[in-house]
C-alpha positions as CSV (number, residue, x, y, z in Angstrom):
1,X,99.4,-38.3,59.7
2,X,96.4,-40.5,58.9
3,X,96.0,-41.8,55.4
4,X,93.5,-44.0,53.4
5,X,94.3,-46.1,50.4
6,X,91.5,-46.3,47.7
7,X,91.6,-47.6,44.2
8,X,89.4,-47.5,41.1
9,X,89.9,-50.7,39.0
10,X,93.3,-51.1,40.6
11,X,94.5,-47.6,40.0
12,X,95.5,-47.0,43.6
13,X,96.3,-43.7,45.5
14,X,97.0,-42.7,49.0
15,X,94.5,-40.1,50.3
16,X,95.2,-37.5,53.0
17,X,92.7,-35.2,54.6
18,X,94.3,-31.8,53.9
19,X,91.5,-30.1,55.9
20,X,93.3,-31.3,59.0
21,X,96.8,-32.4,58.0
22,X,99.6,-30.2,56.7
23,X,101.8,-31.7,54.0
24,X,104.6,-29.2,53.4
25,X,106.3,-31.2,50.6
26,X,103.7,-33.4,48.9
27,X,105.9,-34.4,46.0
28,X,108.5,-35.9,48.3
29,X,105.8,-37.6,50.4
30,X,104.3,-39.1,47.2
31,X,107.6,-40.7,46.4
32,X,108.0,-42.2,49.8
33,X,104.4,-43.5,50.3
34,X,104.1,-44.8,46.8
35,X,107.1,-47.1,47.1
36,X,105.7,-50.7,47.0
37,X,108.5,-52.1,49.0
38,X,109.5,-49.4,51.6
39,X,106.3,-47.3,51.7
40,X,102.5,-48.0,51.6
41,X,102.5,-48.8,47.9
42,X,100.4,-46.8,45.3
43,X,100.4,-45.1,42.0
44,X,100.6,-41.7,43.8
45,X,99.3,-39.4,46.5
46,X,96.1,-37.3,46.4
47,X,95.3,-34.5,48.9
48,X,91.8,-33.5,49.8
49,X,92.0,-29.7,50.4
50,X,89.6,-26.9,51.2
51,X,88.0,-25.5,48.0
52,X,89.0,-22.2,46.4
53,X,86.6,-21.9,43.5
54,X,83.1,-23.0,44.5
55,X,83.6,-26.7,44.7
56,X,83.1,-29.0,47.7
57,X,86.8,-30.1,47.9
58,X,90.0,-29.4,46.0
59,X,92.2,-32.1,44.6
60,X,96.0,-32.1,44.2
61,X,97.4,-35.3,42.8
62,X,101.0,-36.4,42.7
63,X,102.5,-39.3,40.7
64,X,104.8,-41.9,42.2
65,X,107.8,-40.0,41.0
66,X,106.7,-36.8,42.9
67,X,105.5,-34.9,39.8
68,X,102.1,-33.2,40.1
69,X,99.4,-34.2,37.6
70,X,96.5,-32.2,36.2
71,X,93.8,-34.8,36.6
72,X,93.1,-38.4,37.3
73,X,89.7,-40.0,36.4
74,X,90.0,-42.9,38.9
75,X,91.5,-40.7,41.5
76,X,88.8,-38.0,41.3
77,X,86.0,-40.6,41.7
78,X,87.8,-42.1,44.8
79,X,88.3,-38.7,46.2
80,X,84.5,-38.1,46.0
81,X,83.9,-41.2,48.2
82,X,86.8,-40.2,50.5
83,X,85.2,-36.7,51.0
84,X,81.7,-38.0,51.6
85,X,82.8,-40.8,54.0
86,X,84.7,-38.2,56.1
87,X,82.0,-35.5,56.0
88,X,84.1,-33.1,53.9
89,X,81.2,-33.1,51.4
90,X,77.5,-34.1,51.6
91,X,75.1,-36.0,49.4
92,X,75.9,-38.2,46.4
93,X,77.0,-35.5,44.0
94,X,80.4,-34.0,44.8
95,X,82.0,-31.0,43.1
96,X,85.8,-31.4,43.0
97,X,88.3,-28.7,41.9
98,X,91.2,-30.0,39.9
99,X,94.0,-28.5,37.9
100,X,92.0,-29.4,34.8
101,X,88.9,-27.6,36.0
102,X,85.8,-28.4,38.1
103,X,84.6,-32.0,38.0
104,X,81.2,-33.3,39.3
105,X,81.1,-36.8,40.5
106,X,77.9,-38.7,41.0
107,X,78.2,-41.6,43.5
108,X,76.2,-44.8,43.4
109,X,75.6,-47.0,46.4
110,X,75.3,-50.8,46.9
111,X,73.6,-51.7,50.2
112,X,74.4,-48.3,51.6
113,X,78.1,-48.4,50.7
114,X,79.5,-46.2,48.0
115,X,80.5,-48.6,45.2
116,X,80.7,-46.7,41.9
117,X,81.1,-43.2,40.6
118,X,80.3,-41.4,37.4
119,X,82.2,-38.2,36.5
120,X,81.9,-35.8,33.6
121,X,85.5,-35.4,32.5
122,X,84.9,-32.4,30.2
123,X,85.6,-32.0,26.5
124,X,88.6,-33.6,25.0
125,X,91.4,-31.3,23.8
126,X,92.4,-32.2,20.3
127,X,94.5,-29.3,19.0
128,X,98.1,-30.7,19.0
129,X,99.7,-27.6,20.5
130,X,97.2,-27.7,23.4
131,X,97.6,-31.5,24.1
132,X,100.6,-30.8,23.8
133,X,102.3,-32.8,21.1
134,X,104.7,-31.5,18.5
135,X,103.3,-32.5,15.1
136,X,102.0,-30.8,12.0
137,X,98.3,-30.5,11.3
138,X,95.1,-29.7,13.2
139,X,94.6,-33.2,14.7
140,X,96.9,-35.9,15.9
141,X,95.0,-38.8,14.5
142,X,96.9,-41.8,13.1
143,X,100.2,-39.8,12.9
144,X,103.7,-41.3,12.9
145,X,106.1,-41.3,15.8
146,X,109.7,-42.4,15.2
147,X,111.4,-44.1,18.1
148,X,114.9,-45.2,17.2
149,X,114.6,-47.7,14.4
150,X,110.8,-48.1,15.1
151,X,108.1,-46.2,13.3
152,X,104.9,-46.2,15.2
153,X,101.4,-44.8,14.6
154,X,99.6,-42.9,17.3
155,X,96.5,-40.8,18.1
156,X,96.9,-38.1,20.7
157,X,94.2,-36.6,23.0
158,X,94.3,-34.5,26.1
159,X,91.7,-35.0,28.9
160,X,93.3,-32.3,30.9
161,X,96.5,-34.4,30.7
162,X,98.2,-35.7,27.6
163,X,97.7,-39.2,26.1
164,X,99.1,-41.2,23.2
165,X,97.2,-44.2,22.0
166,X,98.8,-47.0,20.0
167,X,96.6,-49.8,18.4
168,X,97.8,-53.4,18.3
169,X,96.4,-56.8,17.3
170,X,97.8,-58.3,20.5
171,X,97.9,-56.0,23.5
172,X,99.4,-58.6,25.9
173,X,102.6,-58.8,23.9
174,X,103.0,-55.1,23.0
175,X,106.3,-54.1,24.7
176,X,104.8,-51.6,27.1
177,X,107.6,-51.7,29.6
178,X,110.2,-51.0,26.9
179,X,108.4,-48.5,24.8
180,X,106.4,-46.7,27.6
181,X,109.2,-44.8,29.2
182,X,110.8,-44.0,25.8
183,X,107.5,-42.5,24.5
184,X,106.8,-40.7,27.8
185,X,110.0,-38.8,27.5
186,X,110.0,-38.4,23.7
187,X,110.8,-35.0,22.4
188,X,107.4,-34.8,20.7
189,X,105.8,-34.4,24.2
190,X,107.0,-31.3,26.0
191,X,105.0,-32.2,29.1
192,X,105.7,-36.0,28.8
193,X,102.7,-38.2,28.0
194,X,100.6,-41.2,29.2
195,X,101.0,-44.2,26.9
196,X,98.2,-46.7,26.0
197,X,98.4,-49.9,24.0
198,X,94.9,-50.8,22.7
199,X,93.4,-53.9,21.2
200,X,90.0,-53.5,19.6
201,X,87.7,-56.4,20.4
202,X,84.6,-54.9,18.8
203,X,83.2,-51.5,18.0
204,X,82.1,-51.2,21.7
205,X,84.8,-53.0,23.5
206,X,88.6,-52.7,23.9
207,X,91.4,-54.0,26.1
208,X,94.0,-51.5,27.2
209,X,97.4,-51.5,28.9
210,X,98.8,-48.3,30.3
211,X,102.2,-46.7,31.0
212,X,101.2,-43.8,33.2
213,X,103.3,-40.6,33.1
214,X,105.4,-40.4,36.3
215,X,104.2,-43.8,37.7
216,X,104.9,-46.5,35.1
217,X,102.7,-49.5,34.4
218,X,99.3,-49.1,36.1
219,X,96.3,-51.4,36.4
220,X,93.9,-48.6,35.2
221,X,93.9,-45.0,34.0
222,X,90.6,-43.2,34.0
223,X,91.6,-40.2,31.8
224,X,93.3,-42.8,29.6
225,X,90.1,-44.8,29.1
226,X,88.4,-41.5,28.1
227,X,91.2,-40.7,25.7
228,X,91.0,-44.2,24.2
229,X,87.2,-43.7,23.6
230,X,87.8,-40.3,21.9
231,X,90.7,-41.7,19.8
232,X,88.6,-44.6,18.7
233,X,85.9,-42.3,17.4
234,X,88.3,-40.0,15.7
235,X,90.1,-42.8,14.0
236,X,86.9,-44.7,13.1
237,X,87.8,-47.7,15.1
238,X,85.2,-47.8,17.9
239,X,81.8,-46.4,19.0
240,X,81.0,-43.5,21.3
241,X,80.1,-45.8,24.1
242,X,82.9,-48.1,25.1
243,X,83.6,-50.8,27.6
244,X,87.3,-50.6,28.5
245,X,88.9,-53.7,29.9
246,X,92.0,-52.8,32.0
247,X,94.2,-55.1,34.1
248,X,92.4,-54.0,37.2
249,X,88.8,-54.3,36.0
250,X,86.4,-52.6,33.7
251,X,85.6,-48.9,33.0
252,X,82.7,-47.5,31.0
253,X,83.1,-44.4,28.8
254,X,80.6,-42.4,26.8
255,X,81.3,-39.5,24.4
256,X,77.9,-38.5,23.1
257,X,78.9,-36.1,20.4
258,X,81.9,-34.1,19.3
259,X,80.9,-31.0,21.3
260,X,80.0,-33.0,24.5
261,X,81.8,-34.0,27.6
262,X,83.3,-37.4,28.0
263,X,81.7,-39.4,30.9
264,X,83.5,-42.0,32.9
265,X,81.9,-44.6,35.2
266,X,83.8,-47.2,37.3
267,X,84.2,-48.8,40.7
268,X,85.5,-47.3,43.9
269,X,87.1,-49.4,46.6
270,X,88.6,-48.4,50.0
271,X,91.4,-50.8,50.9
272,X,92.6,-49.6,54.4
273,X,93.6,-46.7,56.6
274,X,96.8,-46.2,58.5
275,X,99.2,-43.7,60.1
276,X,102.3,-42.4,58.4
277,X,105.0,-41.3,60.9
278,X,105.5,-37.6,61.3
279,X,109.2,-37.9,60.7
280,X,108.6,-39.6,57.4
281,X,106.7,-36.6,56.0
282,X,103.7,-34.5,56.9
283,X,102.6,-33.0,60.3
284,X,99.3,-33.0,62.1
285,X,97.6,-29.7,62.8
286,X,95.7,-29.1,66.0
287,X,91.9,-29.1,65.4
């Protein structure tokens, strides 16, 4: 089974052409290929599949622990490049079906090579029951979360997947590795949650570290960057256009108005291609 590794600002995934390859157990395969010591090494697995609802390609994404996610902002941009480079889609606008809905990715080239992508990520989901997060009230903005003897303050947003944002004066020392898994599995989040520590540098600039649901610490999270932008607007901390510094690079986010879609722009890089043995998961179909 041939695979390709791509990343968006360091948020890396293994991509498989599901138009040609059959992956009978993608969750198990995601665990094996994502292992950074005994596999390829990635934040997860993304399958490019034939469309079912009018798009050019359908995306299924699996976290490093084998759980299936609804959406990935970096992953969907990289999938657009993967699809165009392999003639699964044509042109520089690719319509991708995801579990969070249809997403349209506009690709930008540098010297003929696809280098960046912009995707409309849809409207943020702000009703707590729909995020989902178990709290009182109609918005989860600057609400308390009790974690053992700690009392934290968070803002929660869904971008098709759930996010909890925590502001700090020093993001580098915020105990992400300790608090991330505890918050991810907190009883307040019935579907678990992505965790983001955010330091505001100015009204238009933040630094973010992320604990990604099902994968752990990641170098970038596209839906998370969008959620951080929305949270900043709701909490009165940042502007609607935001430069988001993540460990793997920079992402740009715009939320033009309360009723508008959140727009994400960022880099796309292909790292390498390879072959995963059939006896390690996945079989090749005759074409």
